[in-house]
N, C-alpha and C positions, 0 to 999 in steps of 0.2 A: 447429479450434481457436478459443478465445476471446482475445480482447483486452480488459483493462482497463485504463483510464486515471483512475488517482484523482487529482484535484486537491486539493491540500491549502492552505488560505490562513491563515497564522499570523501572530499579532503577533511583535514582534521580542524582546517577554519571554518567549514561549514556544517560540521557535524552536529553542532548544538542546534541550529535554526532548521536543520533537516530533523533532528529528532524531535523537536517542538510540533513542526507541522506534521511529521509522521502519528506522533500521538494525538493529535487534534484529529486526522483523517481517520485513525481506527476508532476513537470514540463516537466519531459522528456515524461512521459507517457501520457500527454493530448496532443503531437502530434502524438501518434500511430493511425495507420488508424482503425476506428472503435470503438474508445475511446469517449463516450458519455459524462461522467463525472468522474474526478477523484479529491478525496480532502483529507485531514488530517484534522482529528478534536482532539480537546484537552478536556477530560473529565471536566465537570464543576465540578464534585464530588469528582473525584479520580486523583492525580497529576501523579498516576505511570500508569494511562491508557491514551492511544492513539487510534484513531481508521481511518484505509484507508477507505474509501468508492467509490468504483468502479463500473461505469456502462459500460457495452459492450454491441455492437450490437449483436454480435453473438460470438459463440463457437471459430468459426476460426479466429477471431479477438483477443479474449483473449489468443489463443494459440501462434500466432504471440507474441504477447505483452511476454508471458512468454520466448520467446526465444530472445528478443532485449537484446542489449547488456548493457542497462542500468538496466534492471531487474536481467540480470545474475550476475550483479556487484553489485548493491545495497540492492537487497534483502537478499543475504547472510550476507552482512555487516550489516544489521538489526538485522538479526537473531544470530548473534554473540554478539549482545549488548543487547539482549532483548528477551523476548517470544511471539511468535505469534500463532493467533488461527483464522482460515480461516472459514467464513460461506459464503456458495454460494447459491443464489435464481436465478430461473427463471421466468420471467414474458414476 
């Protein structure tokens, strides 16, 4: 399995738009084959930090997700409004 932790740093001005796009991404991604979990978290200590936590069955599932219409539409939208850093783990 794979775990992705995506850290998002966003300004107060863009936070609502990023949260809206992230929530849509979560809802769509949970329906993707091989998706074990997909959640958005808000930092309890920093208002400018969000985290998307993803768990995938395997690399093939993740690759298919990265080609899905919702991914190729919503991720660039988030990237245009905030900075993102990805940490990927295998287990």
